[in-house]
Steps between C-alpha positions, in 0.01 A plus 500: 500500500792739560602495140144556394460790742812656350366470136134573546289762666269426781223581252612255253538219767146585607369460151672160466339376836159631410526303166612206693177516714301478186686202352611313814283620764594741821659207697779429251536868375582617861782248561829690535678309213191488262652726236836318526334163427292603205549292186346506149353156538340593840340806350366325207341230715350743728352695206345188348338409832346856535393511140299179554324667794439853363514516121141591418481287172575186716193556730217605272229352726556758772271800561582817298634677818729221592625465139593883512672456841696212372590699187645796720690247708634323194631845366690544827640141491623554137654839605676336793623218280653734250668703775661201679609340169669827391676519838631142497607534150691811572680335802583188294592621147577236229886480484661633176665246267874449508695760315580282200206266523250540208158588618240221455265544209158638613219235532277494192168678546215243514231564263145444617178459293184616662154427353188680606175322431133497590201354315280807521518838349464828694709389803783745448736249370686703237518807729655287767740345249603846372558638845702202611729538206542878547574450870774234429647721230519806733692269755784452252386164351510442131140432426317382183114508473348245256141533397369141438137588520442360160193643358454783747850666541492840682802495724676770303216747593574441863859596433427815325545372139191576280635330197753219428641429160593134562342226706556155623316376200789623275708235685243232462483566110890540492469854367746575789749222541616577853270586803749770631441710187141550617597670828427868520573749774224648703489825695498330839794267494405144363548394142192382326418226269146577388212282406244502210124507554433263207424135552799369313713399800210362696399273205810399327799468739622136498641338821849522362468865398408557861809316624717700253351816640550402863869417423532839327352667816774342710766621271384866528770735672285569820472433852121456492278402204140578598221336293143644492272207405138501359204452706414153391621147562601389154797265467713785368434705804560216739819399333644850538383513863662150580827593345567799728728487805232680707128531408237711642128448478298829539161514655266757645257443811208442245369150509525454124868624512628269777302212363677554161835540686460149650398352163808662351712346762336159458517484122865621518583183703294269275692642192826429688411155579365414142813615341730316734515157343374557152640628171562834635713372784827700543680159551476217257562257772181599678273434215222238587195503283311264720566721803412801306166352418444399869554858607289642226210282586549579864518876458303589187269206404126596453381149513511419884860393516622824638644496861351714762825616640871486405552246780278257321688543185815433687363173632426392147846574393646325801306192407571491119840689466673521846844584340349830373348607830798700643528707180120567505509599875796734438308677221212548739709606802702768303176662350460789746331789318483828681156649580463880503177678588464824314273801537405425858232746654445300814803332647280269711397316201839402397566242770204270437567502131857415523430230754235338297718488183794362684275241678326375189833495305657282768200273528401459138846566324747390762696826437610802712388832369713795616317827625732770393295795612206752428498824339222750596276670247649835438334784316848631404567156313184554308594852400850396395357242240308784352812711494710216354755547781567213750419601853841396639668736260274787603536437879803291590414510876127431459292223629535290179879549494524386866296181411733430198796535734355229737412270211835539325688427815386131452647489151 
């Protein structure tokens, strides 16, 4: 403590101890050697524990007053975490490399493809997608937005572009040989690959053309590639949704919307399972036409052979094709779409909706749906769509920007 007292004012030490109270509790923070014993790992562990207790998005079933109280508490916890981490980092700087040692090459930046879907129109999907892309770009991430709402493309409008010369259809028709040639800058940070409102893409894309497009998306020079999908459950839309590293399903609190959201989640899983062992399997060694037919009958048959739950289908596979059961279970376990509730007017409605979707998905589909958060209905967002200016670009400290910050921390 003597060394600390020599280098830090009493005010600074008091700040550190107050931060310690929020993260570790008063008993530990008042120990004489508390500050000297701080480590990065201990601070991270304490933050995780407090985040589970106070993060408002993790406790949607609480009353609005308690949600707001937890939100204020979580802000203090996060500020305390940042303060203590900065302190420990400053006290333990990373040693410089030896004078003549070459510096190690920087780690490659990991590209992540994010797909945003929802089987109903009017839920704010494209508005959310545009603001997510702008938010990531303003944080220094190389971001490319791709409009794959084939037949109803309008993402460019939400990014302030009233007209685009070339669209994704020029890639499908080979008018433009390389996907990157379609990227155009926007006024708000992200690059954009625009869509086309014709029905060409929706009707005529082959499976292998989709696979080529997905590979091209991964080859783009970007940190994040964000795909805005159409409001339907066609095989094209589902295949793009399933190809993403992270996928979000958007819903509102309207019954028609959250029922369609569950249906989108369900048919996404069924599409994944029906592709797993058939002619579209990514691995030739997995192909098994008899097993494919069993899965098709269990999941899609209209003649009474359909299984009531995924667990019933697994029982059939275990009986007739036990060697393939682990691969099938892995495909189910790793399908964890993120559910986001948009345009929320009454926060008390969110908890029951999320709980119902998660419970039905677990019981009927055997999957874990991740609840990633809720976004309130905001008049300023409605105005921003009319002005063709993303809300997070207009107000970088507003409510929507704060919700985007919470969401992207999980990315």
